Wavefront OBJ file of the C-alpha trace (Angstrom):
o trace
v 82.492 106.727 97.635
v 80.898 105.101 94.614
v 80.717 101.386 93.824
v 81.805 100.141 90.373
v 81.716 96.751 88.641
v 83.658 95.222 85.738
v 84.071 91.762 84.271
v 87.588 90.333 84.586
v 87.574 87.000 82.804
v 84.746 85.055 84.474
v 84.878 87.193 87.635
v 82.749 90.236 88.387
v 85.127 92.795 89.931
v 83.433 95.039 92.500
v 85.382 98.064 93.739
v 84.661 101.286 95.574
v 86.327 104.632 94.935
v 87.194 106.947 97.803
v 84.758 109.764 98.480
v 87.469 112.442 98.266
v 90.858 113.196 96.772
v 93.508 112.885 99.499
v 96.159 115.492 100.399
v 98.592 114.076 97.792
v 95.991 114.336 95.011
v 95.264 110.600 94.931
v 91.939 108.815 94.624
v 92.067 105.240 95.838
v 89.856 102.351 94.829
v 89.370 99.405 97.208
v 88.213 95.919 96.246
v 84.793 95.199 97.765
v 84.804 91.574 96.611
v 88.191 89.886 96.593
v 89.483 87.145 94.346
v 92.254 84.535 94.515
v 94.873 87.208 93.701
v 93.915 90.418 95.543
v 91.557 90.068 98.535
v 88.688 92.342 99.564
v 89.811 95.450 101.434
v 93.037 95.826 99.439
v 93.593 98.613 96.916
v 92.634 97.685 93.362
v 94.072 100.892 91.911
v 95.003 104.442 92.838
v 94.829 107.433 90.515
v 96.988 110.556 90.713
v 94.498 113.393 90.168
v 97.299 115.960 90.111
v 97.866 114.597 86.554
v 94.144 114.673 85.613
v 93.475 116.416 82.312
v 90.823 116.699 79.636
v 91.418 114.164 76.860
v 91.916 115.848 73.475
v 92.728 112.820 71.313
v 95.842 112.161 73.352
v 96.761 112.220 77.034
v 98.340 115.671 77.196
v 100.625 116.142 80.172
v 100.925 112.455 81.115
v 104.233 111.956 79.319
v 103.147 108.767 77.564
v 105.113 107.225 74.721
v 103.496 107.396 71.269
v 103.137 103.580 71.307
v 101.242 103.787 74.632
v 98.941 106.467 73.200
v 98.251 104.232 70.197
v 97.433 101.240 72.438
v 94.935 103.363 74.363
v 93.272 104.579 71.134
v 92.982 100.989 69.847
v 91.509 99.578 73.072
v 88.935 102.338 73.630
v 87.653 102.346 70.046
v 83.978 103.277 70.084
v 84.153 104.991 73.486
v 84.607 108.713 74.073
v 87.333 109.488 76.616
v 86.766 112.806 78.406
v 89.473 112.792 81.117
v 92.676 110.893 81.854
v 94.906 110.512 84.915
v 97.994 108.500 85.727
v 97.206 105.501 87.924
v 98.725 102.377 89.378
v 96.971 99.001 89.439
v 97.715 96.374 92.060
v 98.577 92.841 91.001
v 99.683 89.728 92.862
v 100.171 86.028 92.407
v 97.492 83.652 93.671
v 97.047 83.955 97.450
v 98.118 87.648 97.401
v 101.756 86.559 97.065
v 104.340 89.139 95.987
v 101.914 92.064 95.381
v 103.115 94.976 93.281
v 101.962 97.857 91.107
v 101.618 98.253 87.330
v 101.660 101.721 85.789
v 98.485 102.650 84.001
v 95.968 105.278 83.017
v 92.547 105.950 84.502
v 90.116 106.809 81.701
v 86.844 108.633 82.345
v 84.352 107.985 79.541
v 81.517 110.268 78.372
v 78.925 107.570 79.185
v 79.813 107.718 82.908
v 81.967 104.593 82.983
v 85.608 104.362 84.073
v 88.436 102.417 82.515
v 91.752 101.282 83.895
v 94.409 100.654 81.281
v 97.684 98.910 82.143
v 100.616 100.298 80.190
v 102.715 97.124 80.602
v 100.134 94.718 79.198
v 97.659 96.930 77.396
v 94.703 95.486 79.316
v 91.570 97.630 79.570
v 88.912 97.062 82.244
v 85.723 99.111 81.958
v 83.861 99.743 85.222
v 80.114 100.423 85.179
v 78.624 102.336 88.106
v 76.755 99.966 90.401
v 74.699 102.904 91.706
v 74.334 106.286 90.005
v 76.396 107.359 86.957
v 79.578 109.403 87.376
v 79.433 113.155 86.772
v 80.907 114.610 83.605
v 84.539 115.651 83.714
v 84.550 119.358 84.523
v 86.881 120.150 87.383
v 89.200 118.004 89.504
v 87.341 115.799 91.948
v 86.917 112.089 92.542
v 85.070 109.986 89.964
l 1 2 3 4 5 6 7 8 9 10 11 12 13 14 15 16 17 18 19 20 21 22 23 24 25 26 27 28 29 30 31 32 33 34 35 36 37 38 39 40 41 42 43 44 45 46 47 48 49 50 51 52 53 54 55 56 57 58 59 60 61 62 63 64 65 66 67 68 69 70 71 72 73 74 75 76 77 78 79 80 81 82 83 84 85 86 87 88 89 90 91 92 93 94 95 96 97 98 99 100 101 102 103 104 105 106 107 108 109 110 111 112 113 114 115 116 117 118 119 120 121 122 123 124 125 126 127 128 129 130 131 132 133 134 135 136 137 138 139 140 141 142 143
């Protein structure tokens, strides 16, 4: 897999994507460094690569509402999105109490970074590769 990092408030999030897409078409991303909400070793997010598509100014095939599309365009201003996939992001209360999943979108940017965008809250986290940059979006495969 590949290691990624993003700032979340004052915390540096460190996660690692799976090396391969699983049999259901999912790519999982595990927290390497935990925090007071979701500990290390737990899933940070999981993307459904069966929904992965090239971004053409909107997320074709993801069935997003127009208002969700607009939120994505506003938050990613200045970045070029090349691919999108449906994803789910894990959340919990402090101490990993009552964990659950928010619906979101995994964004693959032209500069080799990844973004997770929560549809419920409109929060965007941009992950920089901690090692080598991600490959361009060409054919389905893990980021």
